[in-house]
N, C-alpha and C positions, 0 to 999 in steps of 0.2 A: 370709884371715881377718881379721875386724874386730872390735875390742872397744870397747864402750861403757863408759865409768865413770860410775856414777850414784850420786849422794849421796842421802841420805834425801829431800831436797827433790825432786830429778829423780824419784826412785820414785814419790813421792806425786803428782807431775804427770804420770805416765805415763797415757795415755788411748788410747781406741780411736776410729777414724773410718772411715767408708765413703766413698770417693770416686768418684762417676760419671765425673769427668774421668780417673782413674787407670785405671778399667776400660775406658774408650773408647781411651786410649793403649795399654794393655798388650794389649788384645784385637787390636791389629794384628798381634801374633804368630801369631794364627789364620790370617792371610792368607800369612805367610811360613813358619811352621812348625806346621802344623795337627796334625802327628802327636803333639804334646807335649800336646794338650788335647782328647783324644778325646771326653770328655763334652760338649763344645760343638760337635762336628762337625755334627751335624743342624741345629742353629740356624743356624750359618754357611752350610751349604750353601743354606738357603732365603734367605739374604741376598745370594747371589753376584750375581744379576742387578742388584740395587739397588747393590751396591758397585761393580759394573763401570761405573756412570754417573759415579763421582767421579773425583777426581784419584788414581787408584790408584797411579801412578808415585811421586809425592811421598810418599803414606802409607806405602807399603810400603818406601821407602827409609828411613824412619825407625828401622827395626828392623835390628840388625846380625846377623852370621853366628852370634853366640852369643846371639841374642835380647835383647841390651841395647837399651834406648832412652835417649835424652838426659834427663838430670835435670829440664830445665825443662818436660818434659811431665807430670811427676808432682809438682808442687808440694806442700809439705806442708800438708794440711787445717787449717784454722784452727777449725773447728767439727766436732762429730762427725758431722753428715751435711750437707755443703755442697750446695749447688744447682749442677748442672752449668754453667750460664751464668755463675754467679758465679766459680767456678773458672776458667772459661775466661777471664774477665776479668783473673784473676790471672796466667794464662799470657800473656796479650797485653801485660801490663805488666812482663814480663821485661826486665831491662835489655838492650839490643842487645848490649852489649859482652860479656855472659855467653853469647850463643848460640853463637858459633863455638868457644870454648874447650870447652863442653859436648858439641857435636858431635865435636870432636876427640878428647876423652876416650872417647866411645862408640865410636868406629870405630879407635881407636888399635891395639888388639891384631890387627885384621885388614887394616890398611892405611889407604888415603885415604877421606875422606868420600865417600859415593856421588855420582854425577854429579847426579842430580836435585836435591841439595842443595848440592853444591859450586859449581854455576853460579851460585848466588845468594849466595855467602858475601861477595862485595863490597858487599852490602847487607843487613845481618843484620836490620834492622828490617822491611824488605819481606818476608824470608824467613820471620820470625817470624809475621807477618800472614797470609802464605799458608798456614802450617802450621795456625795457628788457624782460619781459614776451612775448610780441609779437614777439620779434626777436627769443627768445627761441623755441617758438611753431613753427615759420616759418622754421628754422633750422631742427627741428626734423621731420616735417611733409613733407616739400618740398624739402630740399637740401641735407640732410645726407643721405638718403637711396641710391641714385644712382648718382645724380649729383656730389657731392663732391668727391668721390672716383675718378672718371674721371678727374675732374677739378684739384685736388691735384697732379696727376701724370704729368699734363701739367706745373704746377707751380714749382714742383720739377725739371723738366727738364730745365726749364728756368734758375734756380739758377745754376745748373750744368754747363751750357753753360757759364753763365756769368763769373763763376769762372775761366773758361778756357780763356775767353777774357781778364780778369784781368792779369792772369799770362802771357798771350802772349804780351798784349799791355799796360799794366799800367792803371792807373787811367784815363787818358785822353782818351785812346781808349775805356775803359769801359763806360764812361759816354757818349761819342759820339754814341755807339752802342746802348745804352739802349733807346734813343728816340731822334728824331730831335729837341725836344724843349730844350734839354739840352746842355749845352756847359761848358768846363772846361778851366780855364785860369789863370795862376798866383795865385793859391790858391783859386780861387772863382768859384763856381759852379752857373750857371745862369739857372733858369727855365723861359722860355719865353712862356707866354700864356696871352691872353686877357680876363680877367674875370671881368672887370669893377671895378678894384681897384683903378684906377687912378694914373698912374705912377709907379715908381720903388719902391719895399719894399726890406728891407734888414733884414737878420737874422744872428746873430753870433751863430756859433754851440757851441763855447766857452766851449770845453771840454767835450760836451754831446755825441759826436759821431753822425754819420748820419745812419739812417736805411733805406734800399732800399727795397721796397715790390712789387712784381709782383701782377697783378690783371687781371681777365677776363673782367673787366667793366670800362675800361677807354679808350678814344681815343688817349690819349697823357699823358706825365707826369704830375702829379699834386701833390700839397703839402697841408699842413693844410690851413685853411681860416685864423686862427690867426697866424701870423708869430712868436709869442712868445712861441708857443707850441714846444714839442719836436721835434727836426729835423728829418724830414722823407720825402721821396718821394716815391709815388705810380705811377707805370709805366705799361704800357700794356705788357702782358706776350707774349714772343715769342711763336709761336706754338699754340696760342689760337684758330686760325682757324681749327685745326684739330678736335675741338669739334663738328663741324658740319658734319665730314665725316660719310658717311653710309657704307663705305668699304675701304679697303687699296687701295692705288694707285698701278696701274698696273706696273711691272717692265719692263724696255726695254727687248725685245726678246733676245738680245745677252747675256744680264746679267742672263736671266732665263736659257739659253742653258748652260752657263759656271758653274753657281752655283746650278742649280736646282730651281724650283718655290718656295719652302718654304723659302730657303735662301735668294734668290733674293727679295722676297717680304719684309723679314726682314730688309735687308740691305737698302732698299729704304725707309721703314718706320723710320729708325734710323738717317735720316736727323736731327730729333729733339730727343734728348736723351729721353729715357722711360724705365719704369721698366717692369720686366717679366709679371707682372700681366696685365699691360696696353697693352703691345704688344698682349697678349694672348686675350684680349677682343676685340681688333681692328682686329685681325685675325680670331677670331671665333674658336680658338683651345685651347688646355689645356696649363697651364703654363709649364708643364713638357715637352711637345713637343717643346715649344719655347726655354726652357733651353738647351735642346740637340743641337738645331741649333745653338744657340748662342755660345756654347762651341766650335763648329767647326769653326765659324767665328772668335772666339778670337784667336784660335790656329793659324789661317791664318793671324792674325794681321790686320783684317779688321774692327773689333770693339774693343772698350775699355770699361771699366766700372769704375764708381765712386760711393762712398757712400754718400748719404745724409741723415743724421739722421739714421732711421731704414730702409730706402730704398736703394737698389743699382739699380742705373741707367745705362743703356748701350747707347753707341752712336757710331757713325762711327768714325774711325780713319782717319788720313789724307790719308792713303792708300786706305781705303774703299771709302772716297770721290772721290779719283781719279778714282777708278774703276766704280763708278757710273757715272761719267762724260764720 
């Protein structure tokens, strides 16, 4: 169990971020523990041939038996949506003296650092460069072409939804809704999980703010192995199960008769906020066709829209939710 103490300044500075580098590093769990993330299985099955051309021994060695990965692979984002290559630059600038302690903490519960990493511990700067190069190749060959655009839309939708929860229910409602492992009381945020740390750990946010980052590759909320690191919580993204959809859900017949099939399908899909591009992909139509139907649904006050970075996300309004029910 880990507790974060947040004063009013820390709470005001709490923010969300989506990290492409986090997703690249955490997605390595799919190659070592695929059964934990079944909704991603089809995507990663299609990547297997490309993955096999990479330094798979090194990449897979970064994931421990308990699915831990070293903290330096997930630096805290400094902006809400950092660029992958900018974040990779942050990883490359990790102080070499921090690499070996991070690796030792990662694999301490299960024994020694794995051989593909251990053989390079004498030169941590070279090891760090090898890891960064391997992650960059993995990103470019496997994740960036098709998987990331799809996953990014789910992560964006999660953040839009969380912003609505925060506006409606405050910090206590937000943390309660993020994950069952989280609880908020009297200025203290508690992350409850059993990872073999042995008792309660405490971390003072101390004016550094807290970053909340959704991911496709976690079963519950987690934080850094080292509690002295920059305060951050990584939590399971809402709507990640939609990654496994082969087609959009069928709307109720009464809704189809009322709105017509295209608009009824859109309204059902918008249970989770999504971009026009994402909706077009899932429906197998053009973005222009989706935009036309969304305009009608907005005029009828059945959907709303919100901007996140350069993307505009659409979601059902309260009236749209009632109609779907």
